[in-house]
C-alpha positions as CSV (number, residue, x, y, z in Angstrom):
1,V,82.7,143.6,79.1
2,E,81.8,139.9,78.1
3,C,80.9,138.0,81.1
4,T,80.1,134.3,82.0
5,I,78.0,133.2,84.8
6,N,79.8,130.7,87.0
7,G,82.6,130.9,84.9
8,L,80.9,128.8,82.1
9,G,81.2,129.9,78.5
10,E,84.0,130.6,75.8
11,R,87.3,129.8,77.2
12,A,88.7,133.2,76.0
13,G,89.3,135.2,79.1
14,N,85.5,136.3,79.6
15,A,85.3,137.9,82.9
16,S,82.9,136.8,85.7
17,L,79.6,138.6,85.5
18,E,79.1,138.9,89.4
19,E,82.7,140.1,90.1
20,V,82.5,142.7,87.3
21,V,79.2,144.0,88.5
22,M,79.8,144.2,92.3
23,A,83.1,145.8,91.5
24,V,81.3,148.5,89.8
25,K,78.8,148.9,92.3
26,T,81.1,148.8,95.5
27,R,83.7,151.1,93.7
28,R,81.7,153.7,92.2
29,D,84.3,156.3,93.3
30,I,86.5,154.7,90.8
31,F,84.3,153.5,88.2
32,S,81.9,156.5,87.2
33,C,79.2,154.3,85.5
34,D,76.2,152.1,86.4
35,T,75.2,148.4,85.2
36,T,71.4,148.9,86.0
37,I,71.6,145.2,87.1
38,D,69.4,143.9,89.8
39,T,72.3,142.7,91.9
40,T,69.8,140.9,94.2
41,Q,69.3,138.2,91.4
42,I,73.0,137.1,91.2
43,V,73.0,134.3,93.4
44,P,69.5,133.0,92.2
45,T,70.9,133.1,88.6
46,S,73.9,131.2,89.8
47,K,72.1,128.4,91.2
48,L,69.8,128.1,88.0
49,V,72.8,127.9,85.8
50,S,74.1,125.5,88.2
51,S,71.0,123.3,88.1
52,I,70.6,123.5,84.3
53,T,74.3,122.7,83.5
54,G,74.8,120.1,86.2
55,Y,78.2,122.0,87.3
56,P,78.0,122.9,91.0
57,V,79.7,126.2,92.1
58,Q,82.9,125.7,94.0
59,P,82.3,126.9,97.6
60,N,85.2,129.3,97.7
61,K,84.0,131.1,94.6
62,A,83.8,134.8,94.9
63,I,80.2,136.2,95.8
64,V,78.3,133.2,94.6
65,G,80.2,130.5,96.5
66,A,78.9,129.0,99.7
67,N,81.8,130.3,101.8
68,A,81.8,133.8,100.3
69,F,80.3,135.5,103.3
70,A,81.5,132.9,105.8
71,H,83.8,133.9,108.6
72,E,85.4,131.1,111.0
73,S,88.3,133.1,112.5
74,G,87.4,134.5,116.0
75,I,88.9,138.0,115.3
76,H,87.0,138.0,112.0
77,Q,83.5,137.1,113.5
78,D,84.1,139.8,116.3
79,G,84.8,142.3,113.7
80,V,81.9,141.4,111.4
81,L,79.5,141.5,114.4
82,K,80.9,145.1,115.4
83,H,81.0,146.7,112.0
84,R,80.4,144.4,109.1
85,E,82.5,146.7,106.7
86,T,85.4,145.4,108.5
87,Y,85.7,142.4,106.4
88,E,82.7,142.7,104.0
89,I,82.8,145.4,101.3
90,M,79.1,144.3,100.4
91,R,76.2,142.8,101.9
92,A,75.1,139.2,101.5
93,E,71.6,140.2,100.9
94,D,72.8,142.7,98.3
95,V,73.6,139.8,95.9
96,G,70.9,137.4,96.7
97,W,72.0,135.5,99.7
98,G,69.4,135.4,102.5
99,A,69.8,137.6,105.4
100,N,69.5,134.8,107.7
101,K,69.1,131.1,107.1
102,M,65.9,130.2,109.1
103,V,66.1,126.4,109.9
104,M,62.7,124.6,109.6
105,G,61.6,121.1,111.0
106,K,58.9,118.6,111.3
107,H,57.1,121.0,114.0
108,S,57.2,124.0,111.3
109,G,53.6,124.7,110.1
110,R,52.0,125.5,106.7
111,A,52.0,129.4,107.5
112,A,55.9,129.2,108.2
113,F,56.6,127.3,105.0
114,R,54.5,129.6,103.0
115,A,56.2,132.8,104.5
116,R,59.8,131.3,104.1
117,L,59.0,130.5,100.5
118,Q,58.1,134.2,99.9
119,E,61.2,135.3,101.6
120,L,63.1,133.2,99.5
121,G,61.4,134.7,96.3
122,I,59.8,131.6,95.4
123,V,56.3,131.7,93.7
124,L,54.2,128.6,93.6
125,D,51.1,128.4,91.0
126,G,48.2,128.3,93.5
127,E,47.1,126.7,96.6
128,E,47.2,123.0,95.1
129,A,50.9,123.7,94.2
130,L,51.4,125.0,97.7
131,N,49.7,121.8,99.4
132,A,51.8,119.5,97.1
133,A,55.0,121.4,97.9
134,F,53.9,121.3,101.8
135,A,53.6,117.5,101.6
136,R,56.9,117.1,100.3
137,F,58.3,119.4,102.9
138,K,56.8,117.0,105.7
139,D,58.0,113.9,104.1
140,L,61.4,115.5,103.9
141,A,61.2,116.7,107.8
142,D,60.7,112.8,108.6
143,K,63.9,112.0,106.9
144,K,66.1,115.1,107.9
145,H,66.0,116.9,111.3
146,E,66.9,120.2,110.1
147,I,65.6,121.8,106.6
148,F,67.4,124.8,105.6
149,D,66.7,127.3,102.6
150,E,68.7,125.1,100.3
151,D,66.5,122.2,100.8
152,L,63.6,124.3,100.3
153,Q,64.9,125.4,96.9
154,A,65.7,122.0,95.8
155,L,62.3,120.6,97.1
156,V,60.3,123.1,94.9
157,S,62.8,122.7,92.1
158,D,62.1,118.9,92.4
159,E,58.6,119.7,92.4
160,G,58.7,121.4,89.1
161,V,60.8,118.7,87.5
162,T,57.9,116.3,88.3
163,Q,55.4,118.1,86.5
164,I,57.0,117.2,83.2
165,S,54.7,114.5,81.6
166,E,55.8,111.2,83.3
167,H,56.0,108.4,80.9
168,F,58.1,106.7,83.3
169,R,57.5,107.0,86.9
170,L,59.2,105.5,89.8
171,V,57.1,103.4,92.0
172,A,59.5,101.6,94.1
173,M,63.2,100.6,94.2
174,G,65.8,98.8,96.4
175,A,69.5,98.2,96.2
176,H,71.8,96.2,98.0
177,S,75.6,96.4,98.1
178,E,78.0,94.0,99.9
179,T,81.7,93.5,100.3
180,G,83.0,91.1,97.7
181,K,79.6,90.8,95.8
182,L,78.2,92.6,92.8
183,P,75.6,95.4,93.9
184,V,72.1,94.6,92.9
185,A,69.2,96.8,92.4
186,R,65.4,96.0,91.9
187,V,63.2,98.7,90.2
188,V,59.3,99.1,89.7
189,L,58.3,101.6,87.2
190,S,54.9,102.8,85.9
191,V,55.3,103.0,82.0
192,G,52.4,104.5,80.7
193,G,50.4,103.7,83.3
194,K,51.5,100.0,83.6
195,E,53.8,98.6,86.3
196,Q,56.8,96.9,85.4
197,Q,59.8,95.4,87.5
198,A,63.6,94.4,86.6
199,D,66.3,93.4,88.4
200,A,70.0,94.2,87.6
201,Q,73.5,93.9,88.9
202,G,76.1,96.6,88.2
203,G,79.6,98.1,89.2
204,G,77.8,99.9,92.1
205,P,74.2,100.5,93.6
206,V,73.8,103.5,91.0
207,D,75.1,101.5,88.1
208,A,72.7,98.7,89.1
209,T,69.9,101.0,89.3
210,F,70.3,102.4,85.8
211,K,70.8,99.0,84.4
212,A,67.6,97.9,85.8
213,I,65.7,101.2,84.5
214,E,67.1,100.2,81.1
215,Q,65.7,96.8,81.2
216,I,62.2,98.4,81.4
217,A,62.8,101.6,79.4
218,H,65.1,100.3,76.3
219,S,65.6,104.0,75.7
220,G,68.8,103.6,73.7
221,T,70.3,106.8,75.2
222,E,74.1,107.5,75.9
223,L,74.9,108.8,79.4
224,L,77.1,111.8,79.2
225,L,77.2,113.0,82.8
226,Y,76.5,111.8,86.2
227,S,76.8,114.7,88.8
228,V,76.0,114.6,92.6
229,N,76.2,117.6,94.7
230,N,75.2,118.0,98.3
231,I,72.5,120.7,98.9
232,T,73.6,121.3,102.7
233,S,76.2,120.0,105.1
234,G,75.7,116.7,107.2
235,T,75.4,113.0,106.8
236,D,71.6,113.6,106.6
237,A,71.9,116.2,103.9
238,Q,69.9,116.0,100.6
239,G,71.9,114.6,97.4
240,E,71.1,116.6,94.2
241,V,72.0,114.4,91.1
242,T,72.3,115.5,87.5
243,V,72.2,113.1,84.7
244,R,72.7,114.0,81.1
245,L,71.5,111.9,78.4
246,A,71.7,111.9,74.5
247,K,69.9,110.3,71.8
248,G,69.6,111.0,68.1
249,G,71.4,114.5,68.7
250,R,69.2,115.7,71.4
251,V,70.8,116.0,74.9
252,V,68.7,116.8,78.0
253,N,69.5,117.1,81.5
254,G,67.6,115.3,84.2
255,Q,67.6,116.3,88.1
256,G,66.5,114.6,91.1
257,A,67.0,115.5,95.0
258,D,66.6,112.9,98.0
259,T,68.4,112.0,101.3
260,D,69.2,108.7,99.5
261,I,71.6,109.1,96.8
262,V,70.7,106.1,94.9
263,T,66.9,107.3,95.1
264,A,68.0,110.6,93.9
265,S,70.0,109.1,91.1
266,A,67.0,107.0,89.8
267,K,64.9,110.4,90.1
268,A,67.4,112.3,87.9
269,Y,67.8,109.2,85.4
270,L,63.7,109.2,84.8
271,N,63.6,112.9,84.6
272,A,65.9,112.8,81.7
273,L,64.2,109.7,80.1
274,N,60.8,111.7,80.5
275,K,62.4,114.7,78.6
276,I,63.6,112.4,75.9
277,Q,60.3,110.8,75.5
278,A,58.4,114.0,75.5
279,G,60.7,115.3,72.7
280,L,60.1,112.1,70.8
281,Q,56.2,112.4,71.2
282,R,56.7,116.2,69.8
283,S,58.7,115.0,67.0
284,H,56.3,111.9,66.1
285,P,52.8,112.9,66.9
286,Q,51.3,109.6,65.6
287,L,53.3,107.7,68.6
């Protein structure tokens, strides 16, 4: 059986991997076979593919969608509490969803933070990486009242993003939007260790921010994709932005997350620019 992750791939009727695998696993009385696939990696794999491609998974998608194991109806909730198999033929934990979603906040300590990362299967490279991630967690907790598992995963993912060689680094930024006037943005970047500032107008605060960045970077790239996905619910939720840039036949994705969408957009754009820059440095060592 030829399969796809998150429905992405050749448009030739390929089956959904997670649905085929779980159908075989839950209906062994009908399918006398086994895939030998570790099903607890299905959801993490889905999230990884979504992060790489920039295409979010629709909430109502079977198994890997955010609402796959959600129950709102009172009779459904009562049935699940009394006997889960009433409405669920598989357990959420079996496909990689957390058994429970622990909510953390500004009063959560380092030990609880480490323990939750371990429960989520997130492995950091040493104490220094843990300390850096915990500092980012505390910064996020000051902006956001409740921090969910998805926030932690995005936070650690964003930490990995910043480990790319940063030729362009965001120092400060501001954007202003007012009815009847063109939005304006001011960006301060560190370029090769030297700070530069630029102001620009645009069709929106994100457009103005990108134009201000380009006034400094002069990258000559083409924007192919700009995608925003909310990580959790609520008006204080983090926004996860994916930017796809192309230059000289090379296409890269950049990611950024923040409670401020404009800041997340700037992070994603700079992440993509740094990947382009790193590629140029590898192609032309003399630079």
